[in-house]
C-alpha positions, 0 to 999 in steps of 0.5 A: 823547412823544405827549403832548408832540407833541400839546401842541406841536401844540395850542399851535401851532394856538392861537397860529396862531389868535391871529395870525389874529385879530390880522391880522383886527383890522388889516384892519378899520382897514386902510383908514384906515391906508392913507389916512394911510400914502399921504398921508405919503409925499408929505410935503415935496412942494411946493404948487402951485395947481391941481396934483394930484401926484405932484410937487406939489399944491394942498390939494384936489388932494392929498386927491383924489390920496391917495384916488384912489391907494387906489381911492376917487373923491372930488370934485376941489375943497375945496368939492365934497369938503366936500359928500360924503355923510355925517355932519359930524363934530366934532373929537372924532369924528374918526378917522385917514383922515377928510377935513377941511374948513376955512374959512381965510378965515373968509368962510363957505365951504369953501376948504381940505381935509386928512386927519386923522392922529390926535392933533389933527393933519392932513396937507395941502398948505399954501400958507402958510409950509410951502408944501408937504405938511405936518402941522399941528395942529387946535389951532393956527392952524386951530383956528377955521377947522375946520368939519367932517370926513367919513368917506369910504366906498368 
């Protein structure tokens, strides 16, 4: 009986360690998950130029509000957001939660921003057909408008 109890306690402790390690792994990527989770709760909110939420947004106001909500201060406008410190990331270097910069007018300057959510998709406040916070593909209309991503640090 003592062997059984000892074996049970060891098994319990061992599986407890596995669970603790799993939660540590989740915390490592937790900040990017919280960025995406926070952004997605605004899906469908209407686009309005100059708005920073919570009931409507413009593109940079949406990105600004999402990061602000999780305690990360970033600039308010797309052009200033594109200038934050950090390496400019190509499409194949992106990770969920990265800030994206676009030149949608193809005039040589940043005028749109969004947040990468993975699988070649991003969330943003669109003034286009959706006219709301929506998810779009980096492989569609935005393919030649994407300029770079930045990994935002606290």
